[in-house]
N, C-alpha and C positions, 0 to 999 in steps of 0.2 A: 406471536412468535412461533407457535407450533405450526401455523399454516403458511408461513412465508419464509423464503430464503433470505440471507442477510442483505442482498442487493435490493430485494423488494421491500424489506422492512425499513431500510434507510429512506426510501421514497415515502412510504406510508407515514413514518414518524418525522418527516422533514419539517423544519421551521417554515414560517411564512416567507413569502417572496416569490419572484419568478423562478420557475424550474423547467429545465429541459430534460426529459427522460428519454434516453436513446434505448429503444427496446428492440433487440434482435428478434428474428422469427422464433415463435414457440417459447418465448421467455416469460410468459405469464403476465403480460401487460394488463389484460382485462382484470385479472385477479388483483393486481397492484392498484389499479384505478378504483375498483370497487371497495377495497379495504381502505384506501385513502379517504373516500367519501364517508365510509362508516366511522373512521377515526375522527374526522372533523365533526361529525354529528355527536359522537360520544364525548368529544371535548366541549360540547355545548354550543357549537355553531348552529343557529336556527336553519332548518332545512331550506327555507325560501331564500337564504343567502348563498346557496350553492347552486352552480350551474354546471351540468355535465353534458358536453356536446359530443355526439358521435356521428358517424357517416351513414349508417343504415338503421332502419327501424328495428331490424332484428337485433343488432348490436345494442341499441338503446334499451330494448325490452330486456335483453339478457342481463345487462349491467344493473338495471333497476331491480330486477328480480333477485340478483345476487346480493345487492345491498340489503334488501328486505330479509333475505335468509340469514345474513350475518347478524343483523340487528334483532331478528325475530319479531320485527314489527315494520309496518309500512311507514316510510319516512314522508309523512304528509307535508306537501308544500315544496318538495325537492323539484327543481327544474331540471329535467333530463329529456334528451331526444336529439333528433337530427337538427342541423342548422335550419332547415326549412320549417320544421315543426316549431322550433322556438321563435323563428321569425314570424310565423303565422300567428302565434299567441300574442306576441308583442304588437304586431300591426293591428290586430282586432281591437286591442285596447286603445289604439291611437289612430283609428281608421280615418277620422275626419281630417287629420293632418296630411294624409296622402290622397285626399280627394275621393275617398270611398266611404261606404257605410260599414258598420261592424259585421254585416251579413254578406260581405263581398264573396264572390265565387272564385274558385281556383281552377284554371284550365290545365289539363295535362298536355303532354306533347302532341297527342292526336288532335285534341280540340284546338290547340294552338295552330297546327297545320291548317285546319279547316278555316280558322279565323284569318290566317295569312292569305289563304287562297281567295277568300272573299275580298280582302283588301286589294289583291292583284286584279280581281275582276272589276272592282270599283274604278281602278285607274285606267281601265280599257286600253291596255298596251297593244301595240301593233305586233302581233306574233308572227306575221308573215316575213318581216324583215330580219328579226333577231330571235334566236332561241333563248327563251328566258329560263332562269333557274326555277325548279319546282318549289312548291310551298315547303316541302320537307327539308330541302336544301337551305332555303332561306331561314327556316326555324333554327337549324344548326348554326348558321352564320350569326344570327342575332344572339343566340345563346352563348356562343364562344366569345363574341365581342363583349357581352355583358360580364361574363365570368373572368375574363382576362383584363377587363377595364381598358380595352384597346379600342380606339375609334373605329367605327365600322369600315370606313374607307381604307384605313391602314391594314385592317385584318383581311379584307377582300384581296388587296394587292399581294399580301404575304401568303395567304392560304388558298385563295381561289382566283388566281391571276386570269383565268379564262373569262371571268366576269368583270374585269377592270372597267371596260367601257360602259358597263351597266350600273356603275356605282350610284349615279344620280337616281336611277330608277329604284335601286335597292333601298336607298335612304328614304325615298318617298313611301315605299311599302312599309318600312320600319316605323315611320312617323304615323302612317295610317293605322298600323297595328296598335301602337301605343294609344292613339286617340280612341279607337274602338273599345279597347279594354277600359279606358277611363269612363267612357260614356255608359258602358254596360256593367259597371261595378265589378270588374274582373281583374284578377292578377294571374300571371303564369308562375311557374316554379321559380324562375330567375328573378321575377319581381319581388318574391318573398325576401330575397337577399338585397337587391338593389334599393328597394323602398325602405327596408330596415336600416341599411347603412345611411341612406339619405335622411331618414328620420333622426338618427343619432348625430349626423354632421350638421344638420340645419336647425336643430332644436337643442341648444346647450343645456336647457333645464331637463330635458328628457334624457340626454346623455348622462348628465349628473345623477339623475334619479336612478337609472339602471346601473350606473357605475357604483353608486353607493350601495344599492341593493345586493349586487352580486359580489359578495366579499371574497368568494373563491370561485374561479373559473377553471374548469378542467376540460381539455380538448384531446380527443382520441384521434389517431391516424393523421397527425399534424402534417406529415409530408404530402398529404393529398389536399390540403387547403389551397384555395385560389386567392387571388388578391382581394377580392370582395370579402371573403371569410376572414382573411387576415386583418383587414381594416376593422371589421365588426368586432373581432376578438380584442384587438388593441383598444378599441373604444370602451368596451365593457370592462376591461381590466385597468382602465386608466386611473381610477381612484385608489384602489387598494393594492394594485400590482401583484396580487396573488394569482398568477396565471401559471398553471401547470399544463404543459403540452407533452404528449407522448407520441413518438414517431421513430421512423428509421429512414434515413436518406437513401439507403440501398433498396428500399421497397417502393420508391416513388415511380409509378408507372402510368399516371393519369394526366400527363402533360397534354395529351390530345383533347382532354376535357377541360383544360384551363388550370390544372393543378400547378403549383409553383413550389418546387422543392427548396428554393431559396428562402421561403418562409421559415423553414427548419434550419437550413445551413446558416442563416444570418441571425438566428434568434439571440445568440450571445452578444452580438453587436447592437441589436435593437434594444435588448434588455441587459445592459452591462453588469448588473448585479445578479444575473441569473446563476443559479447553482445547476451543475450538470451531473446527472446520474446515468448509470449504464446498467441495463439488464442484459447480461451476456450468457446466462446459462440456458441452453436450449433443451426443452423437455420433449420436443416433437420428433427430431430427426436423428438417424444413426450417424456415427462419426464420419463415414465415407461421404455422405451427402453434405455434411457441414464442411468437410475439407474442400470438396469441389466448389461449394458456394463461396467460401472464404477466399479461395484462390482467385476466383473470378472477380469478386467484389474488390479485391486488392488493387485492381487496375483502375478503379474510379479516380478521376483526377481531383475531385472535390468530395470529401467525405469526413465523417467522424469515425475514426477507426474503432472497431469493437473486436 
C-alpha cells in the first residue's frame, strides 16, 4: 500500500477473472504488473502457473528483476518473456509435432532474406521480362501476411498492388521457403508464433495442458498484439479465464507491423465478465503536455476515455 496509488492497488489486489487495465502514459503500468505477479506469488500461486508476456527482451528482463527485488528472492519457475521467447520454449518441448527436432535453428531477418533469395534462384525466374521484388521485400510481405493472418494474395493486392500480376510467383517462393525451413530444421521469428498457435489448435490435449498450467496470464502492451498473438493468448487462458491485459488504445502505433488495436477495444465483448480498471495518474509529463495530448486524443472515433 505504501508503494502504490489507489488505482494501482485495486489492480494488484483484484479478484480472479479476465481484466482489462487501461494504462495511460507514465501511469506506472510496469510497477502495477510486477506487483500483481508478486501478489499472486505471495498468495501461494506456484510460479510455474504464472505467465508474464511482454514485447521486448528489455521489458521482460526489467519486470522479472523487479519481481525478484519485491520478493527478495528469485521466483524459480516463473514463465516470463516476449511472445517469441515463450513460443520458442514451448515449441522445443513439442518439436516433433511441428516436424522439427528440439535442436531446431532460428533464422533472423537477414538469414531469412538469404534463404528467400536462394528460393528465388531455385525457381529460375525470367528477370528480363518482369522486375521481381527483392528478397527483403518478399520477407516483409510474408511476415505481414503471417502476423495479420491474411492470405498472401489478398495482402499483396492491398499493400503491394504493383506486384499483383506476380502473385503466383510470390506464392511459389513462399512455398519453397517453407519447404526449405522444414528440410533444414529451421524456424524464423514468425514461425515461433504460427507454429505455436498451430500446435495449440491442432492438439487439444496440448492446448488443455498449457491451459491448465497457466492459471494466470498477464500481457503487457496489449494494444500492440496482432491476430496471431491474440489467438495464442485466448487459447492459453481458455481454462482458467484469468487473463490480465494492460494497454492503451491511444498508444497503438504498430498497425504497419500487423498490430490490431481491436484486440484491446473488443476485449469486453470477447470476455463479457471482464473487469475494467484505469490507471489515469501520469507521473511522467507536465500538465501542459497532458492537456495537449488529451485534447488530441479526444478526437479518436473509437476509444476508452481516460
